[in-house]
C-alpha positions in Angstrom: -91.6 7.2 -104.2 -92.3 6.1 -100.6 -94.0 8.6 -98.4 -93.3 9.4 -94.8 -96.1 8.9 -92.2 -97.1 11.6 -89.8 -98.8 11.1 -86.4 -100.6 14.1 -84.9 -100.3 13.3 -81.2 -99.9 15.8 -78.4 -97.4 13.5 -76.6 -93.7 13.4 -77.0 -92.9 12.7 -80.6 -90.1 10.8 -82.3 -88.8 11.5 -85.8 -87.7 8.2 -87.3 -85.7 8.4 -90.5 -85.5 5.1 -92.4 -82.3 5.1 -94.4 -83.2 2.1 -96.5 -85.9 3.9 -98.5 -85.5 7.5 -97.8 -88.7 7.7 -95.7 -89.5 9.3 -92.4 -92.0 9.0 -89.7 -93.1 11.3 -86.8 -94.6 9.0 -84.2 -95.4 8.9 -80.5 -93.5 6.9 -78.0 -96.2 4.2 -78.0 -96.0 3.9 -81.8 -92.3 3.7 -81.6 -92.6 0.7 -79.3 -94.7 -1.1 -82.0 -98.3 0.0 -81.4 -100.5 1.3 -84.3 -101.6 4.9 -84.6 -103.6 7.0 -87.0 -101.3 8.1 -89.9 -101.5 11.1 -92.3 -99.7 10.9 -95.6 -97.2 13.5 -96.6 -95.4 13.8 -100.0 -91.7 14.7 -100.2 -92.7 16.6 -103.3 -94.6 19.1 -101.2 -91.6 20.7 -99.5 -87.9 20.3 -98.9 -86.5 18.1 -96.1 -85.5 21.2 -94.2 -89.0 22.6 -94.4 -90.5 19.3 -93.4 -88.3 19.1 -90.3 -88.9 22.8 -89.4 -92.7 22.6 -89.8 -93.5 19.3 -88.3 -90.9 18.8 -85.6 -91.5 20.4 -82.2 -88.7 21.1 -79.7 -89.4 17.9 -77.8 -88.9 15.8 -80.9 -86.3 13.0 -80.5 -84.4 11.9 -83.6 -83.7 8.3 -84.4 -82.1 6.5 -87.4 -83.3 3.0 -88.2 -80.7 0.6 -89.7 -81.3 -0.3 -93.3 -83.4 -3.5 -93.8 -82.0 -6.2 -96.1 -83.5 -6.2 -99.6 -84.3 -9.6 -100.9 -83.2 -10.4 -104.4 -85.9 -12.8 -105.2 -85.1 -13.2 -108.9 -82.1 -15.5 -109.5 -79.0 -13.5 -110.4 -76.2 -15.0 -112.5 -72.6 -15.0 -111.4 -69.1 -16.1 -112.2 -67.2 -17.7 -109.3 -63.8 -16.1 -108.9 -62.3 -17.6 -105.7 -63.1 -20.0 -102.9 -61.5 -19.9 -99.4 -62.2 -22.3 -96.5 -63.5 -20.2 -93.6 -64.0 -23.0 -91.2 -64.7 -26.7 -91.2 -68.3 -26.1 -92.2 -68.1 -22.8 -94.1 -66.6 -21.3 -97.2 -66.0 -17.8 -98.5 -66.9 -17.7 -102.2 -66.2 -14.5 -104.2 -68.6 -14.2 -107.1 -68.7 -11.6 -109.9 -72.4 -11.1 -110.4 -74.2 -9.7 -113.4 -76.1 -6.9 -111.6 -74.2 -6.3 -108.3 -70.5 -6.6 -109.2 -68.2 -8.7 -107.0 -69.9 -10.1 -103.9 -68.4 -12.2 -101.1 -70.7 -15.0 -99.8 -70.4 -17.2 -96.7 -71.8 -20.6 -97.7 -72.0 -23.9 -95.9 -69.4 -26.5 -97.0 -71.2 -29.5 -98.5 -70.7 -32.8 -96.7 -71.7 -36.4 -97.2 -73.0 -37.9 -100.4 -73.8 -34.4 -101.8 -70.3 -33.0 -101.2 -68.7 -33.9 -104.6 -71.8 -32.8 -106.6 -72.3 -29.5 -104.7 -68.5 -28.7 -104.7 -68.7 -28.0 -108.5 -70.7 -24.8 -107.7 -67.7 -23.4 -105.8 -65.0 -24.1 -108.4 -63.4 -20.9 -109.9 -65.0 -19.9 -113.2 -68.2 -21.9 -112.4 -71.4 -20.2 -113.7 -74.0 -20.0 -110.9 -77.4 -18.7 -110.0 -77.8 -16.9 -106.6 -80.7 -15.6 -104.5 -79.8 -13.8 -101.3 -80.9 -11.2 -98.8 -78.6 -8.2 -99.4 -77.3 -6.5 -96.2 -75.5 -3.3 -97.3 -73.3 -3.1 -94.3 -72.2 -6.8 -94.2 -68.9 -7.8 -95.7 -70.1 -11.3 -96.2 -73.5 -12.1 -97.7 -75.4 -15.3 -97.0 -77.1 -16.8 -100.1 -80.6 -18.4 -99.7 -80.0 -20.4 -102.9 -76.9 -21.1 -104.9 -76.8 -23.6 -107.7 -75.0 -24.2 -111.0 -76.3 -22.1 -113.9 -74.5 -23.6 -116.9 -72.1 -26.5 -116.3 -69.0 -26.7 -118.3 -68.5 -29.5 -120.8 -64.7 -29.5 -121.2 -63.2 -26.6 -119.2 -62.4 -28.4 -115.9 -61.6 -31.7 -117.6 -59.2 -31.1 -120.5 -55.7 -30.6 -119.0 -54.6 -27.5 -121.0 -58.0 -25.9 -120.6 -58.1 -26.6 -116.9 -54.6 -25.0 -116.5 -55.8 -22.0 -118.4 -59.0 -21.8 -116.2 -56.8 -22.0 -113.1 -54.7 -19.1 -114.3 -57.7 -17.0 -115.4 -59.6 -17.7 -112.2 -56.7 -16.3 -110.1 -56.2 -13.4 -112.5 -59.8 -12.3 -112.6 -60.2 -12.6 -108.9 -57.4 -10.1 -108.5 -58.5 -7.8 -111.3 -62.2 -7.8 -110.4 -62.0 -8.0 -106.6 -63.6 -4.6 -106.1 -65.5 -4.4 -109.4 -68.9 -2.7 -109.3 -71.9 -3.6 -111.3 -70.8 -4.0 -115.0 -73.3 -6.2 -117.0 -71.3 -5.6 -120.3 -68.1 -7.0 -118.7 -70.0 -9.9 -117.2 -71.5 -10.9 -120.5 -68.1 -10.6 -122.2 -66.6 -13.0 -119.8 -69.4 -15.5 -120.0 -69.3 -15.4 -123.9 -65.5 -15.8 -123.9 -65.5 -18.7 -121.5 -68.3 -20.5 -123.4 -66.2 -20.1 -126.5 -63.2 -21.7 -124.8 -65.3 -24.5 -123.4 -66.6 -25.4 -126.9 -63.4 -24.8 -128.9 -61.7 -28.0 -130.2 -58.5 -26.3 -131.4 -56.7 -22.9 -132.0 -57.3 -21.6 -128.5 -53.7 -21.6 -127.2 -53.6 -17.7 -127.2 -57.1 -17.4 -125.8 -56.0 -16.0 -122.4 -53.7 -13.4 -124.0 -56.5 -12.0 -126.2 -59.0 -12.1 -123.3 -56.8 -10.2 -120.8 -55.9 -7.5 -123.4 -59.5 -7.0 -124.3 -60.5 -7.0 -120.6 -58.6 -3.7 -120.2 -61.3 -2.0 -122.3 -63.8 -2.6 -119.5 -61.4 -1.6 -116.7 -60.4 1.7 -118.3 -56.8 1.3 -119.4 -57.0 -0.3 -122.9 -54.3 0.9 -125.3 -55.4 2.4 -128.6 -54.2 0.1 -131.4 -54.6 2.8 -134.0 -52.0 4.9 -132.2 -49.2 2.4 -133.0 -46.6 3.2 -135.6 -43.7 1.0 -136.7 -40.8 1.4 -134.3 -42.9 2.6 -131.4 -42.3 1.7 -127.7 -45.2 0.8 -125.5 -45.4 2.9 -122.3 -47.1 0.6 -119.8 -47.6 3.3 -117.2 -49.4 5.6 -119.6 -50.9 2.7 -121.6 -49.8 4.5 -124.8 -47.5 4.0 -127.7 -44.6 6.5 -128.1 -41.8 7.1 -130.5 -39.1 7.7 -127.9 -38.1 5.3 -125.1 -39.8 6.3 -121.8 -37.6 7.5 -118.9 -39.0 4.9 -116.5 -38.3 1.1 -116.7 -42.0 0.1 -117.4 -42.0 -0.1 -121.1 -42.0 -2.7 -124.0 -39.5 -2.4 -126.8 -40.5 -1.9 -130.5 -40.3 -5.6 -131.4 -42.6 -6.8 -128.7 -44.8 -3.7 -128.8 -45.7 -4.5 -132.4 -47.6 -7.5 -131.1 -49.9 -5.4 -128.9 -52.0 -3.8 -131.6 -52.2 -7.2 -133.4 -53.8 -8.9 -130.4 -56.1 -5.9 -129.7 -57.5 -6.1 -133.2 -58.2 -9.9 -132.8 -61.1 -11.8 -131.4 -61.2 -15.5 -130.5 -62.0 -16.6 -134.0 -59.2 -14.6 -135.7 -56.3 -15.2 -133.3 -55.1 -18.4 -135.0 -52.6 -16.7 -137.5 -50.5 -15.4 -134.6 -47.8 -18.0 -134.0 -46.1 -17.8 -130.7 -43.8 -20.4 -129.2 -44.0 -21.3 -125.5 -41.3 -18.8 -124.5 -42.9 -15.9 -126.3 -46.3 -16.8 -124.9 -44.9 -16.8 -121.3 -43.2 -13.6 -121.9 -46.5 -12.0 -123.1 -48.3 -13.2 -120.0 -45.5 -11.7 -117.8 -45.8 -8.4 -119.5 -49.6 -8.4 -119.3 -49.4 -9.2 -115.6 -47.0 -6.3 -115.0 -49.3 -4.0 -117.0 -52.2 -4.9 -114.7 -50.1 -4.4 -111.6 -49.3 -0.9 -112.7 -53.0 0.0 -113.1 -54.8 -2.0 -110.4 -53.7 -1.3 -106.8 -52.5 -4.3 -104.8 -52.4 -6.6 -107.8 -50.0 -9.4 -106.6 -47.7 -11.8 -108.4 -49.7 -14.8 -109.6 -48.8 -18.4 -108.4 -50.7 -20.0 -111.2 -48.6 -18.3 -113.9 -45.8 -20.9 -113.3 -48.2 -23.8 -113.7 -49.5 -22.3 -117.0 -45.9 -21.8 -118.2 -45.2 -25.5 -117.7 -48.3 -26.6 -119.6 -47.7 -24.3 -122.6 -43.9 -24.6 -122.5 -43.7 -25.8 -126.2 
């Protein structure tokens, strides 16, 4: 633990509390202006903060608070791009769900010239990137020192049905994870899932349904598949199965509710036996979107849902 530094000087003293590391200094006016002075170490373990202030601070002590210094994240951090918005002709706002810091908004320079097309791939939704940045706790937009592709996709942006699925998932995840805090398990789940989709050659038409239902486990409102019994309704507000029809309109009837535990028990490799036509798949996505809107504040209607419905209409 960092220790505060004490200056025993008879002149007017200044107590400087550094919020970034929980340290404190009692210094003279000359020291506060940047000049060096003799320092005596003092451990926080020796007394409480109140005792420290009471014992060392005279009546002529002036209190200051120093703004937190940025902490440099020197090791590359992995991230998943969720959303890109043009901020100006030369700048972009890129929202990235990072492995160790949750969702972070970055202000980056828009690439120009011969490097523009190659660099632009780093800003595409669902791109896997590496970032190094100086973290400013009070800034709403961080500025990366380095940002580059971590693992480029082989098929995801280029195969039409996978690209449409990625467009929908990018918008969905941006809304669902917009305020998400550090969650390494969720980050690894999404990376593994998208890598599976990128490499899959067939039987991935229900991928987004399975992913979004399993995502609720990390967000705290996953239904319990074992609670389902034949003929049950699914109460979307309570995220539970029930024998009687709920009194509010946000529920799923018994026929459609029976599909929920089936999807919850699946993973990407076992979802093939569930045969849904285009209409049933679109209906499932509409219900999942409504389910998220009930549990995540300000979750909006998704424009990409219509695009996906057209691609998987049969």
